[in-house]
N, C-alpha and C positions, 0 to 999 in steps of 0.2 A: 667509244665509250660515251655514255650519256649521263654519267654520274654528276657532272658539274653543271648541268643546265638547270635554270630556274623554274620555280613550280608552275608558271604560266604555261610553259612549254608542254608539260605533262598534262595539265588541265585541258589544254587545247586538243589534245589527242584522244578525248572520250568518244564513246560511241554515241552517234545521233539518236538511236532508238532507246537507249538505256544505259545507265551508269552503274558500274559495280560499286558496293559499299565503300571499298577503299578509294575510289576516285571522288565519291560524295564527301568523304571524310577529308580528303585532300583539299578539295575546293573550299570546304568550310574553314579549313585552317589556313588556306592561302588568302582567301579574300582577294582574289586574283589581281596582283599588280602585273600589268603587262610589261615585262622587262625582257628584252631580247638579249641584252648583253650586259651582265652585272658589272664587268670591269668598267665599261663606258658609263654605267649609271652611277656607281659610286664615285667615279672620277667627276662626273657632272655635279653630284651632290657636294663634293669638296670644293669644286670651283664655284659653285653657287654660294657656299659659305665663305670662301677666301675673298670673293670679288663683292662681298657685302650684299648680296640679294638682288632681286629682279631689277629694281629701278637703277641702282648703281651699275649693274652690268650693262643694261641697255644704254644709259647715259655714257658709260666709258666707251662702248663699242660705236656709238654715234659720234662721239668726239673723235675717236681714232679715225673714223672714215672721213670726217671733216679735215682732220690734221693731214691725212694722207692725200685727200683731193687738193687741199691748198698747196702741198708741196709739189705736186705734179702740176698744177696750173701756173704757180709762181716760178718754178724752174723752167717750164716752157717758156715763159715771158723773158726770163733772163738769158736763156740760152738761144732763143730764137729771134726775139723782137728788139732786144736792147743793143744799140750801135755803141759798144764799149770803146771804140776808137774816137767816134765823134764826142762822146761824153767826157773823156779824159783829156781831150784837147780844145775843141771849140767851146763847149760848155763851161770847162774849167777856167779857161782864159776869159771868157765872158763874165763869169761870176767874180773873178779876181778884179777885172777892170771896173766893173760896176760898183763892186765893194769899196775900192779905193776912191771912187768919184762920189760915193755916198749915194747912189742911185740903185734902184732895183735892177736885178738880171733880166735880160730878155730870153734867155735860153729855157724853153720849156721841155723838160725831159720827156714827157709823153708825146709832145708834138714833134721835137726836133731830133731827139736821141733815139727814136725807134724806127724800124724798119716797117714799111708798109707791105712788102712781100718778103717774108723772112728767109725763104728758102733760096733767094737768088744772090745772096751776098756771101756764101760760104761754099766750101768745096763739096763735091758730091759725098765723099767719105764722111765728112762731118755731119752733113744732113742726114745721111743714113744712120748714123749712130745715134743722133739726138731723136730722130722720129722713131726708132726702134725702141730706145728707152722709154719715150712717152707711151708707145703703144703697149709695151709689156706692163707698165705699172698702172695704165688705165684698164687694162684687162684684169689685173690684180685687184684694183679697186672696185670693178664691176663684180668680180667673184666675191669679194668681202661683203659687198651690199647684198647680194643673193644669199650669202651664208647667214648673215644677221637675219634676213627675212625667214628663212628656213628654220633658225634656231629660236625664234620667238615662241613657237608651240611648246618644244621641250622645256624652255625656261618657265612658261606659264604652268606647265605641268608640274615641274620641280618646286615652284612656289605653292602650288596647291598641296603637294605632298608635305612640305615643310609646315604649312599652315594647319592642315587638317590631321595629318598622321602624327607629326612630330610636335604639334602645338607650339610652333615657332613663327612669329611674324617676321618681316624683314628687319624691324628694329631689334627684335631678339637675336636674329643671325648676326647682326654687327656687334652685339654686345656679349653674347654667350661664348665660352671657350669651345674649341673644337671637341675635346674629349667628352662633354657634356652632349654634344650633338650626336656622336658616335654611340654613346651610351643609351640614347633615346632610340637609336636605330637598333640596337641590341635588344632592348626591352620590347621593341615593337614586334619582334618575332614571336612573341607569345600568342599573338592574334593574326599577324600578317607573315606569311611564309615567303622568304626571299630566295632561299636555296633548298632544294629537295632533299639533299642527303644529310644536312646538319644545319643547326642554328650557328651562324657566324658570330664570332666574337670579335673584339676591337683589332686583334692582329690580323685575322681573316680579311676584314675590310681594308685595312691599310695595305695589306700585301697585295690586294687586288688593285687598288689605286697605284701603287708603286711597282707593279710586276716588272716593266721594262726598266725603270730607272734602277731598281736594285741589282739587276744584271750589269748595267753600266757601271754602278758603283763597285762591284765586285771586280769587274775587269780593271778599273782604275787602281783598285787597292792591290790587285795581284800584278800589276804591270803587264797585262796582256797586250795592250794596244801599242803599236808602232806610230809614234807621233813625231819623230825627228827625221829631218832631212840631212843625212850625213854627207851628201855631195856638195852641198854649199859651204863655202869657207866661213868658219866662225859660227856655224849653225848647229854643230853637233850637240850642244847643250840646250838649244832651243826646242821646247815641246809645244806642238801647234794644236793644243786642245782648246781652240777658240770657239766662239758661238757658232760660226759658219762651219767648221769642221765637225762640231758635235751634231748640228743639224743633219749633215750628210751621213755621219755615222749612224745616227738613229735611224734614218731613213733606209739605209743599207742593211744594217743588222737586224733591226726590230720590226720593221714593217713586214707583215705577213709571216712573222715568227711563229705565231700561235693559230691553232684551228679553232673551230667553233666550240670545242670543248675545253679550251684553254690549255691544250696539251701542245708541246713543241711539235711542228711538223717535221716528218722524216726528211723532206726535201731541204730543210734548213742546214743539215750537216753536210751538204754538198759544198765543198770548199770552191770548186771551179765556179759555181752559181754565185757564191758570195762575192768572189773576185770580179766577176762579170758585172754584178750590181755596182761595185765600187767603181770599177772603171767607166761604167756607163755615167754615174754620177759625176766623174771627174770631167768628162768631156762636156757634159751640160754645164758644169760650173765654169769650164774655161771659155764657153760660148757666152755665158751671162755675165761673167765677171766685170766687164767695163760697165754695163747698164747698172749692176747692183752697186759698184762703187760710185757712180755719179749720183745715184739716189741717196746712198748713206752720206756721202759728203754734203749733199745739199741739206739733208734733214737735220744732220748734227750742227751744220753751220747756222741754220735758222733756229734751232733749239738752244745752243749754247753760246752764240756770239754775244748777245747782249750781257749774259751773266759774267763771261769772262772779261768783257770790257768794263763792266762795273766793279768786279771783284777779281783784279788780276792774280791775286794770291791763290785763287781757286785753281790755278794751273798746277800748283805744287801739292794739291791734295791727293791723298792715296785712297785706294780701295782694293778689295780683294779681287784677284785676277779670276776669270772664269774657270781656269783649270782648278786653282785652290778652292773655289767654291765646291766643286765636285770632290776633290780630294778630302775636305773637311766635312762633307755631308755624311750623314750615318745611314745605315740600313733602317728602312721603314721610317725615315724622317721626313715628315711632309715640309714643303717648302716654307710655310710661315714659321714653324719651329726652327728651321734652319736659318732663315734670315734673322730671327730673333737672336740666335746665338752669335752670328757673325756681327750683328749690329752692337751687341753688348761687348764684343772683343775689340771693335774698331778703335775706340778711345785709347785702350791699353796698347794696341798695336802701334798706333802712332807716337805714343809716348816712348815706346821701347825703341823705335827707330830714331826718334829725336835725341836719344842717348849717344848717337854716333855722328854728329855734325863734322863735316870736313873743315878743319881749320883753314886750309887755303881757299876753299870756296868762301867761307865767312869773311876772310879778309878781303877778298876781291869783291864780294857783294858789298861790304861797308864802303869801299873806295868808289864803286859805281853808284852807290846810293848817296854818297856825299857829292859827287860831280853832278849827277842828275838832279839832286835837290837844289844845288846852286843854280842851275839853268832855270829850274822850274820857279824858284823864287824870284828870279829876274823877270820872267813872264808875268808872274802875278803882280810885281812891282809896276811894270809897263800898264797893266790893266788898271792899276790904282790911280796912276798919273793921268791916263786918258784911255778909255776903252777902245778909242779909234786906233790905238797903236797896235792892238791886236791883229789889225789887218795888215800891218807892216810885214814884208816878206823877208824871209831868211832862207837862202838856198832854194828859192822858188816855192816856198810854202809860207803861209802866213803864221804869226805867232800863236794863234788859237789852235792850229793844228799841231804846232810843236808842244804847246802845253798838254794837250790830250796824249800825245805819245809819251811825253816826259812823265806825266802821271801814272801811266800804266808801267813804264819801266821802274819808277820809284817803287811802286807797290810790290812788283815781282821781285826786285833786289833786296828789298827789306824782309821779305818772306824768306830769303835764303840765308839770313844771318842767324846763327845759332843762338840760344838763350846763354846768358851769362850766369855764372854761379849755380849751375844745375848739378844736383846730386846724382852720382854716377852709380845706379842700382839696377843694372839690365837683368839680372837673375830674377829679382823680385817682379819686375814688370812682365818678363816672360812667363812667370807663374801665373800672373793675372791673365795673360792671353790664353794660357793652356787651360785655365779653368772654365773658359767658355768654348775654345775649339776643340779640347779634348785630343789634341795632337802634339806629341812630344817625342820625335825620334831619339834613339838612344845617343847619338852624336850631339844631341842638343842639350842634354841633361848636365846641369851645372856648368855649361859653356856658353851661355847667352852673351857673354863679353867678347867671344872670339869672332874674327872677321868673317870666317867662312859660314858661321851660323847667321850672322848679319846678312850676308850676301844671299843666302838661302831664303831667309825670311823676306828679304826685299823682292825676290822673284815672286812670292806668294802675294805680296802687299805692295804692288808698284804704284807708280804715280798714275793718276787717271789719264794723263795725256800719253803715257807710254802704252797703257792698255788700249786706248782708242787707236794708236798708230798701229799697234799690233793686229787689232780687229780689222782695220782698214787693209793692211798687207795681207792677212790671211785670206781675203776675198780672192787675191790672185795665187795665193800659195796653196789652198785648199785642193785644186786639181791635182797638184804634184804629191800632196800628202795622201790622197786618196789612192793615186795610181801606184805609189811606190812603197812607202813603209806600212800603210794600212794593209794594201794588198799582201804584203809579205807576212803580215801577222794574221792573216785569215785562219790558217790552220790552227794557230793558238786561241783565237776567238771561238772556234767550233769545238776544240777540245775543253776550253773552260766550260761552255755551256753544257756539254756532255758530262763533264765531271762535277759540276756544281749545280745540278738541277735535282730537285726532289718534287714528288707528286704528292700534294696534300688534298685530302678529301674535302670537297666543297669549295675548294680554291682553284685546283689545277696545278700545272708546273710552275714552280717558282725557283729563285735562286736559293740554294740551300743555305747560304750564309745568312740570308734574310730570314730564313725560317728558324733560326737560333738553334741550330742542330749541334748541341755541344758535344755529343758522342762522336760525331763524324768530324768536326771541326774545331773542337774546344782547345783552349790552351790554359793550362793550369797556373801559368804566371799571372793570369788575369781573372782568376777566380774560378775557372771551369773545373768540373770534376775529374775530367780526363784531358790527356795531351794527345792530340792527333799528330800524325805525320807532318812535318814542316810544309811540303807542297799543298796540303789540304787545309792549313790554318790560314785565318786572314792575318794580314801584316799589322803589327803594332796593337794586337787586340781589338781591332776595330768591331768584330762581331760581338764581343763581350761588353764593350763601351756602348754599342748600339742597343743591346738588350737592356742594360741598365737605364739608359736614357729613355727607352720606349716604356719600361715599367713605371718610371717616375712620371712620364706624361699621361699614361693611361692607369691610374691607380685602381680601377675596377677589374682590369684584366688579370685572369688568373694563368700564369705561366705552367708549362708541363713540368715534368719531374726534373729534367736537366736544368731548367731555369730556376726552379726552387733550390736546387743544390747549389747554384751560383749565389743566389740571395743569401742562403744560409752560411756559405763560406765567407762571405763579405761582412755579414753580421757578426762573425766571429772576431773581426778586427776591432769592434766598437769597445 
């Protein structure tokens, strides 16, 4: 069917010798915008807004290219050219000897501690791994550069559209709220046709931008995805919805899911084909995992090493886990709205978990802080007496080195000491968190003081260091998650898409939960006019909460009859 193609597709099909009155009127209404794919076009419009306009986008991508290039070149120098054995023995001894004698060292790192022929000093296997790693990411860098070059024209066209059609300069794009941008697009349809079958409203536009994300949100809400490796000891409760696993899942499930009319391809419902895609990706990930791990470790070390050195307490900072971010995201919620909610909840989440300090950990941290502080004070006293004493060695290291290590340990241990005289009010703080996250399982209600609730919340809001460790580990775990639990859940994935898909005129196939179909999926406990069967409802009223949030974000949007019933029922509580 051709119902969902854009106006330019129909205008392009007119007769070269003459045009019917209908086609002439259509071209007059359309003022033809040559849009081949409305999903991609609206997504590009949102990305243009989210990334703050043309100059910010180009600058960001150039900086990312420079960062990637520097990471590749610098890691090549570290892995191939630096003689780490000579650097840690000869150069280190020379530096210590010269420092004690008050003279300058003679070891030049670039001259003495580098290999002239880097491939001749390591095993063949090590050379193959390093060279393959450099080749893969050099090709990726080249592809990124080529993509930037090809994206310049679409970016300029989007800039022209925003400037001329929406009357928004780059400065306006940075300052105006997104709902105003969408409202301008909706009003633009009075003179410029975007979709042939209907005028698109705010819900239609966002549904196109988040078509695939809404399906993923529905699968997570309905617990469709198998994400646990039951064969590993102690791993039964660990869910592997990490960034690496999600990228592969999106590629396996959503790549090629829709045809040109934005309807789900019949071939998508082939469970065997879905399993084959997952297992193919599992093999690819298994082969590439060592190289990805090398790059990620190098990148994060270069990015965060200085920050952790200067601020050791940052190791104890927390953030929302990748899985919790998707669990807390609502249907049709664009990423900047989502990030705003989680950022607002961050302070209250930190305060909530600080209500449960471990007395044992605090006592040990106080002792460590006292001992480390005493040694640090001694080092400072030596520096005050004579700064040459800082070059005196203790256990083979000078006092300057010990001072730096002790300062780091002191800051880290003090960060683990709980606050004294703190008022214990976990339920109030949990309510503050819930006011932003909109997530409160029944077992959490009036139970924020319980250890099991605290443990669940810590899984959603872990230490950043723990999140990083899990993300790095998932590079090697992802092939097994794809091969075993996700392959086993392939029938459930296909069944979910079959049972939770609805066709909307002018939009195409979308997840019915994101369509706010209250007659099909409603839950009267959360304000819907009807209560659907339990297998058809969203868990914890996610669809109803998403509807209310969407209506608040886009006040000019007019919901259908089912949505108006929800609003009317909630207005009755005022």
